[in-house]
VOGU-3710 file (C-alpha; in Angstrom, 3 decimals, decimal comma):
1> mqalttpadg> 132,259/45,934/133,510  129,787/49,052/134,449  127,343/51,382/132,296  124,890/53,926/132,841  121,205/52,808/132,756  118,151/54,326/133,210  116,630/54,838/136,393  113,138/53,239/137,922  111,554/57,016/138,119  112,672/58,037/134,603
11> gtrvrpaava> 114,504/61,017/136,280  118,334/62,176/135,946  119,436/60,284/138,761  121,217/57,805/136,344  124,173/55,737/138,431  126,606/53,076/136,945  125,386/49,770/136,985  126,739/45,958/136,012  126,076/45,119/132,812  127,887/42,299/130,491
21> epeprpdqav> 130,723/42,868/128,456  130,212/43,726/124,822  129,976/40,628/122,492  131,139/42,324/119,333  129,616/41,297/115,870  132,397/40,451/113,190  132,249/44,391/111,842  132,530/46,038/115,854  135,587/46,883/117,009  135,454/46,717/120,752
31> vevravsvnr> 136,170/50,322/122,562  137,539/51,277/125,970  135,308/54,209/126,861  137,350/57,697/127,651  134,475/60,112/127,419  130,683/60,571/126,072  128,483/63,487/125,676  124,847/64,106/126,283  122,557/64,927/123,644  118,876/66,271/124,424
41> gdlsllgmlp> 117,969/62,993/122,756  119,344/60,939/125,240  117,530/62,969/127,970  114,180/62,075/126,205  115,150/58,433/126,136  115,184/58,768/130,400  111,574/58,835/130,295  110,654/56,629/127,622  112,832/53,391/127,940  112,403/51,037/130,869
51> pgsrlgfdva> 114,296/50,898/133,863  117,670/49,263/133,497  117,901/49,861/129,468  121,151/51,506/128,104  122,159/54,894/126,794  124,534/56,888/125,117  125,220/57,558/121,479  128,700/59,588/121,177  131,744/57,572/122,198  135,680/58,573/122,077
61> gtvvhsaadg> 138,203/55,901/123,322  141,046/53,488/122,688  140,138/50,535/120,223  141,144/47,565/122,741  139,605/44,684/120,297  139,571/44,862/116,366  137,050/44,050/114,390  137,130/40,384/113,532  136,490/40,954/109,887  139,567/43,263/109,779
71> sgpppgtrva> 137,557/46,618/108,591  138,652/49,386/111,098  141,764/50,725/112,756  143,802/48,231/115,426  144,078/48,033/118,952  145,611/51,350/120,548  144,021/53,586/118,121  142,189/56,829/119,782  138,789/56,837/118,073  135,156/58,628/118,188
81> gvaerdgwse> 132,097/56,890/116,541  128,428/56,465/117,097  127,209/53,517/119,440  123,908/52,146/119,319  122,680/53,602/122,491  124,885/51,634/124,660  127,963/54,260/124,850  127,732/55,212/128,372  130,005/52,530/129,128  133,388/51,686/129,966
91> rvalsttrla> 133,483/49,474/127,050  131,769/49,349/124,042  131,467/47,414/120,764  131,516/50,197/117,618  130,743/49,392/114,003  133,548/50,526/112,030  131,581/52,474/109,221  130,328/54,836/112,503  133,936/55,298/113,979  137,163/57,620/112,709
101> pipdgvewtd> 140,159/57,865/114,652  141,100/60,902/116,334  144,259/62,881/115,075  146,832/64,046/117,434  146,353/67,279/119,378  142,339/66,700/119,633  141,360/66,245/123,446  138,906/63,663/124,384  136,191/65,792/125,366  135,915/67,512/122,015
111> aaalpvaglt> 136,048/64,056/119,991  133,269/62,838/122,308  131,047/66,300/121,620  131,569/65,519/117,622  129,725/62,591/116,747  126,018/63,353/116,556  125,964/67,135/116,664  128,537/67,508/114,040  127,097/64,678/111,610  123,473/66,610/112,224
121> alyamrhags> 125,317/70,029/111,401  127,478/68,421/108,529  124,064/66,804/107,340  122,379/70,011/107,438  124,496/71,690/105,164  124,723/69,207/102,856  120,755/69,253/102,215  120,907/73,312/101,717  123,420/72,587/98,981  125,993/74,937/97,990
131> llgrrvlvtg> 126,079/77,795/100,391  128,837/79,647/98,337  127,538/83,773/99,164  123,954/82,684/100,426  122,747/83,850/103,493  121,788/81,045/106,152  119,747/81,608/109,399  120,030/78,663/111,964  117,907/78,754/115,099  118,479/76,946/118,124
141> asggvgriav> 121,899/78,520/117,452  123,346/78,156/121,123  123,086/74,291/121,383  125,806/71,561/119,810  124,211/71,293/116,350  123,679/75,002/116,338  127,188/76,344/117,061  128,381/73,874/115,015  126,152/74,782/112,045  126,899/78,193/112,480
151> qlaraagaev> 130,862/77,297/111,712  130,240/75,321/108,932  128,201/77,516/107,156  130,443/80,194/107,456  133,530/78,018/106,575  131,199/77,352/103,314  131,185/80,708/102,333  127,876/81,867/103,668  126,804/84,708/105,528  125,080/83,714/108,704
161> aawagsaert> 122,536/85,039/111,460  122,100/83,054/114,721  119,021/82,695/116,913  119,232/81,829/120,137  116,400/81,932/123,236  118,170/84,350/125,250  120,527/87,463/125,277  123,083/84,743/127,709  122,244/81,859/125,317  123,883/83,917/122,338
171> kglaelgaad> 127,217/84,643/123,933  130,161/83,074/121,693  128,260/83,070/118,406  129,397/85,939/116,786  132,926/84,632/117,556  132,141/81,422/115,823  131,269/83,132/112,765  127,323/84,359/113,200  127,483/88,129/111,499  123,692/88,690/112,946
181> vstydagpea> 123,169/87,271/116,332  119,658/87,607/117,705  117,099/86,647/120,130  113,740/84,598/119,380  111,557/87,725/120,561  113,650/90,218/118,502  111,221/88,872/115,651  111,949/88,333/112,298  112,158/92,243/111,399  115,823/92,263/113,134
191> tqpvhvlvds> 117,163/89,424/110,612  117,128/89,921/106,664  116,130/87,173/104,330  117,807/83,907/103,956  118,421/81,253/101,495  118,384/78,712/103,827  116,944/77,931/107,139  118,472/75,399/109,680  115,886/74,892/112,327  115,401/73,093/115,739
201> vggevlrdaf> 112,891/74,601/117,359  109,805/74,549/115,747  106,697/76,429/116,611  106,253/80,019/116,831  110,009/80,141/116,386  110,311/78,308/112,785  107,064/80,447/111,617  108,622/83,594/111,960  112,122/82,026/110,796  110,165/80,715/107,632
211> qlveprgvvv> 108,982/84,375/106,580  112,455/84,986/105,696  112,990/82,512/103,435  113,499/83,912/99,879  111,975/81,922/96,990  113,250/78,645/95,897  115,001/78,331/99,241  115,978/75,558/101,773  114,426/74,501/105,204  116,126/71,852/107,012
221> cygnttradl> 114,595/70,680/110,304  116,163/68,380/112,244  114,503/69,093/115,810  111,495/70,636/117,412  112,106/71,710/120,890  108,838/73,122/121,407  107,115/69,955/120,501  104,405/72,278/118,490  102,324/71,521/115,726  104,014/72,498/112,600
231> slpfdwghar> 102,677/76,069/111,801  103,653/78,176/108,234  102,092/81,448/107,288  98,916/80,559/105,295  100,567/81,902/102,486  103,662/80,058/102,527  103,964/78,246/99,062  102,663/81,225/97,486  104,741/83,779/98,658  107,763/81,628/98,657
241> pgvrirylhl> 107,168/79,537/95,430  110,141/76,793/94,808  110,831/76,640/98,614  111,760/72,945/99,816  111,554/71,756/103,638  113,218/68,786/104,620  113,032/67,101/108,205  116,531/65,446/108,724  116,636/62,689/111,201  120,081/61,716/111,583
251> fdemprrpvg> 119,644/58,142/112,053  117,561/57,599/109,328  120,288/59,686/107,215  123,715/57,729/108,400  122,792/54,487/106,332  122,969/56,418/103,181  126,068/57,921/104,484  129,885/57,543/104,638  129,666/58,457/108,509  133,101/56,970/109,391
261> ndlamllrlv> 134,445/59,202/107,005  132,581/62,539/107,223  133,380/62,072/111,097  136,894/61,605/110,517  136,769/64,936/108,424  135,034/66,997/111,179  137,709/65,604/113,373  140,377/66,630/110,997  138,713/70,192/110,917  138,742/70,050/114,859
271> adgaldphvt> 142,753/69,205/114,651  143,179/72,109/112,544  141,594/74,706/114,544  138,883/75,363/112,066  136,134/73,804/113,965  135,222/74,310/117,784  132,659/71,491/119,021  132,407/74,152/121,782  132,583/71,976/125,002  131,082/74,147/127,996
281> lvgdwadpep> 130,474/71,620/130,379  132,506/68,561/131,428  131,266/66,239/134,213  132,145/62,791/135,676  130,603/59,741/134,320  130,177/58,132/137,929  127,952/60,758/138,992  126,149/62,161/136,066  123,421/63,873/137,290  124,750/67,494/137,718
291> tlrgvgdrqv> 125,748/67,305/134,144  122,215/65,741/132,573  120,552/68,312/134,606  122,415/71,245/133,177  121,573/70,055/129,969  118,063/69,517/130,673  117,544/73,082/132,195  119,251/74,587/129,278  122,446/75,849/131,202  124,488/74,662/129,023
301> ngkavlvl> 125,550/76,883/125,749  127,020/74,127/123,728  127,914/70,791/124,680  128,438/68,732/127,667  130,642/65,775/128,319  131,189/63,005/130,696  134,732/61,584/131,474  135,420/58,113/132,733
//
């Protein structure tokens, strides 16, 4: 069996290498992989893991061996799921609590793009609470999580503002439901105050966006792409009493969530045309470097997927 593994130089020259077949636990199904997606977290691991390490979380494929404990779907079922950092493989063992059947009509690429990005956006919205009639600001809105967050917030009845790094990266956000689209350099003056801030950027972008949060509002951070220290206005608590700040780490969150059910719900939204994973780059699993480079260079508005 072949799998994508980390290169010796820590760069993006990832290539298929021979690995052992999966040995599933009783609660795992073995899936023949058809598509995987690339997250920025995957790229961070390239330079952190030893050469030859496995990669990949997002998987879509077909069950070839059902779980020995009787849980999960039978062989032949199309599924999407979250792997244990070994998903960029021809076959992978997936916990049945972390996979969901793919409805008819949903493409492999859309299904593979959904698990990490979709679940992160969904859990950010749940931490925010009821969104009906509220204003929500999403920073990093051009990315995979951000574009799904815009759609979920709008579907929940919020008025959505979306910030991205450039005019080019804002393309398509209005069509996904954002009523107000701005670039970071427009500053907080360009956006109305909000009840909820969902941030993945950190640094000065978070500082600017925080100034818009109403008292007793909610801030949910799920990333820090600037890799800057947290910085808030000096009067952050006095001027905005009751504001809650929460950091969301998906893999810390998942053990407390019904991941399979939540992923199934997101896939149904895709099947119904109510959610677009926004796959804008599809590459070849056997030659992944161009796709990885595109994600790393922020050339992808939305999600990037590799097909087998």
